[in-house]
C-alpha positions in Angstrom: 6.3 -8.2 -2.2 2.7 -8.7 -1.0 2.3 -4.9 -1.0 3.6 -4.6 -4.6 1.2 -7.4 -5.6 -1.6 -5.4 -4.0 -0.6 -2.4 -6.0 -0.8 -4.5 -9.2 -4.2 -5.8 -8.2 -5.3 -2.2 -7.7 -3.9 -1.4 -11.2 -5.8 -4.3 -12.6 -9.0 -3.1 -11.0 -8.6 0.4 -12.4 -8.9 -1.0 -16.0 -11.7 -2.9 -17.5 -9.6 -5.7 -19.0 -6.0 -5.8 -17.6 -3.8 -7.6 -20.1 -0.3 -6.1 -20.3 1.9 -4.6 -17.5 5.3 -2.9 -17.9 7.5 -3.0 -14.9 11.0 -1.5 -14.1 13.7 -2.3 -11.6 12.6 -5.9 -11.3 15.1 -8.6 -10.2 14.6 -12.2 -11.3 13.2 -13.5 -7.9 10.9 -10.5 -7.7 9.6 -11.1 -11.2 8.8 -14.7 -10.2 6.9 -13.5 -7.1 4.9 -11.0 -9.1 3.9 -13.5 -11.7 3.0 -16.0 -9.0 0.7 -13.3 -7.4 -0.9 -12.5 -10.7 -1.7 -16.1 -11.5 -0.9 -18.8 -14.0 -2.4 -17.0 -17.0 0.4 -14.5 -16.9 3.8 -14.8 -18.6 6.6 -12.2 -19.3 9.0 -11.0 -22.0 12.4 -9.7 -21.1 15.8 -10.7 -19.6 18.2 -9.3 -17.0 20.1 -6.3 -18.3 23.5 -7.4 -16.9 23.9 -10.7 -18.6 21.0 -11.1 -21.1 19.6 -13.9 -19.0 18.7 -13.4 -15.3 21.3 -11.1 -13.8 20.5 -7.5 -12.9 17.2 -5.6 -13.3 14.6 -6.5 -15.9 12.3 -4.1 -17.8 9.7 -6.9 -18.4 6.4 -6.9 -20.2 3.9 -9.1 -18.4 1.0 -10.3 -20.5 -2.0 -12.6 -20.3 -1.5 -15.8 -22.3 -5.2 -16.4 -22.6 -5.7 -13.0 -24.3 -2.5 -12.6 -26.4 -0.1 -14.7 -28.4 3.4 -13.4 -28.9 4.6 -13.3 -32.6 8.0 -11.7 -31.9 10.0 -10.5 -28.9 13.4 -9.0 -28.2 15.4 -7.2 -25.5 18.0 -4.7 -26.8 20.5 -2.6 -24.9 20.3 1.2 -25.1 23.8 1.7 -26.5 25.7 2.1 -29.8 25.8 -1.8 -29.8 22.3 -2.8 -28.9 22.6 -6.4 -29.8 25.1 -7.2 -27.0 25.2 -6.6 -23.3 26.5 -3.0 -23.1 26.5 0.5 -21.7 25.9 3.6 -23.7 26.8 7.3 -23.7 28.1 7.5 -20.1 25.2 5.7 -18.6 25.4 4.8 -15.0 23.9 1.3 -15.6 23.1 -1.0 -18.5 19.7 -0.1 -19.9 17.4 -2.1 -22.1 14.1 -2.0 -24.0 11.9 -5.1 -24.1 9.6 -5.3 -27.1 6.9 -7.7 -28.2 4.6 -8.0 -31.2 1.3 -9.3 -29.8 -1.8 -10.8 -31.5 -5.2 -10.6 -29.8 -6.3 -14.2 -29.8 -10.0 -13.4 -30.1 -9.8 -10.9 -32.9 -6.5 -11.4 -34.6 -5.6 -7.7 -34.1 -1.9 -7.0 -33.8 0.1 -4.3 -32.0 3.6 -3.6 -30.6 4.3 -3.0 -26.9 7.6 -1.8 -25.6 8.9 -1.1 -22.1 12.0 0.6 -21.0 13.9 2.3 -18.1 16.1 5.2 -19.2 19.3 6.1 -17.4 19.4 8.2 -14.2 22.9 9.6 -14.6 23.5 10.6 -18.2 21.3 13.0 -20.1 22.9 11.9 -23.4 22.2 8.3 -22.5 18.5 9.2 -22.0 18.2 11.1 -25.3 20.2 8.6 -27.3 18.6 5.7 -25.6 15.0 6.7 -26.5 16.2 6.9 -30.1 17.3 3.3 -29.9 13.8 2.4 -28.5 12.1 4.0 -31.4 14.4 2.4 -33.9 13.6 -1.0 -32.5 9.9 -0.3 -32.7 10.3 0.8 -36.3 12.2 -2.3 -37.1 9.4 -4.5 -35.7 6.9 -2.5 -37.8 9.0 -3.1 -40.9 8.7 -6.9 -40.2 5.0 -7.0 -39.2 3.4 -4.0 -40.8 3.8 -0.2 -40.5 0.2 0.2 -39.6 0.5 -1.7 -36.3 -0.4 0.3 -33.2 2.3 1.1 -30.7 2.3 1.3 -26.9 5.5 2.4 -25.1 5.7 2.4 -21.3 8.6 3.3 -19.1 10.5 5.2 -16.5 12.2 7.9 -18.5 14.0 9.7 -15.6 13.0 12.8 -17.6 10.2 15.2 -16.7 7.9 16.6 -19.4 10.0 18.9 -21.5 13.2 17.3 -20.2 15.9 15.6 -22.4 14.4 12.2 -23.2 10.8 13.4 -23.2 11.6 16.3 -25.5 13.6 14.0 -27.8 10.7 11.5 -28.2 8.1 14.2 -28.6 10.3 15.9 -31.2 10.4 12.8 -33.3 6.7 13.2 -33.9 6.2 9.5 -33.7 4.3 8.8 -30.5 2.0 10.8 -28.2 2.0 10.7 -24.4 -1.4 9.8 -23.1 -1.4 13.0 -21.0 -1.5 15.0 -24.3 -3.9 12.7 -26.0 -7.0 14.5 -24.9 -8.2 11.4 -23.0 -9.9 11.6 -19.6 -7.6 11.6 -16.6 -9.0 9.9 -13.6 -8.1 10.7 -10.0 -6.0 13.6 -8.6 -2.4 12.3 -8.6 -0.3 14.1 -11.2 3.3 13.1 -10.1 4.6 9.6 -10.5 7.9 9.6 -8.5 7.7 9.9 -4.8 11.0 8.6 -3.5 9.5 6.5 -0.7 7.6 9.5 0.7 3.9 10.3 0.5 4.6 13.5 -1.5 5.0 13.5 -5.2 8.3 14.7 -6.5 8.2 14.6 -10.3 6.4 13.0 -13.3 8.9 10.7 -15.1 6.8 7.5 -15.8 4.8 7.5 -19.0 2.6 5.7 -21.5 3.0 6.7 -25.1 0.9 5.6 -28.1 1.0 5.8 -31.9 2.2 6.1 -34.5 1.0 9.7 -34.8 -1.6 10.1 -37.5 -2.2 6.3 -37.9 -5.3 6.2 -35.6 -4.2 2.7 -34.6 -4.6 3.1 -30.9 -7.3 5.0 -29.1 -6.9 6.2 -25.5 -10.1 6.1 -23.4 -8.8 7.2 -20.0 -5.7 7.0 -17.8 -4.9 7.4 -14.1 -1.9 7.7 -11.8 -2.6 5.5 -8.9 -1.5 5.7 -5.3 1.5 3.7 -4.0 0.5 3.3 -0.3 -0.9 -0.1 0.8 -2.0 -0.5 4.4 0.0 2.5 5.5 3.2 1.1 3.8 4.8 2.9 0.8 5.1 -0.1 -1.4 7.1 1.6 -4.2 8.9 4.9 -4.8 6.8 5.2 -8.0 3.1 5.4 -8.7 1.6 3.2 -11.5 0.3 4.8 -14.7 -2.7 2.9 -15.8 -4.2 3.4 -19.2 -7.3 2.0 -21.0 -6.6 1.6 -24.7 -8.4 0.3 -27.7 -6.4 -1.2 -30.6 -8.3 -0.2 -33.7 
């Protein structure tokens, strides 16, 4: 865990004002350790996917309580019955999306952040699951304003052009930061390494939108390394993005 905390510190150093972090594959005790390492000003949204409380993996959103207040939050399951703990479309595991409507304390600006981890087994579960994610974001916009900016992070288990990626892109609702025209820092291009030092695929993303709303501006982004003191701390590399909520 100290190595993971070091990676998060590196991610924080790569952005001028780190305020929100989306994580995947996090167990309850690991989440507690991560928050402890970040400090007392950090809290999280999200629940364990296997019981809606603390069992199984979280897809949490960590945020700074001195920067944001939470107006609304929810965790929904990526299935035909998203309101209850459930599987969907032949998925190998229960999958969730964690969503929050945040208000910037200093300026009053509001936006939606969502974080997910799509299935690794079923292509249909990935494609249908991302539709559930978008439907939940749209529902939050209906409650808090359709002009709200949106930031979606997650492990899609889908390469660019693959099932879930193509489904989301085809909706014309959000834009992946790689395609935003923003400056990409560093040399890493692949996010999944499989506990090796060689990149295997790009399956982890940050998307912003809504398309055409000009609610979120992407300044720059970077795919960081995942080796700390010679130890591979994670089988994924962090995607760090500098954003402005307009």
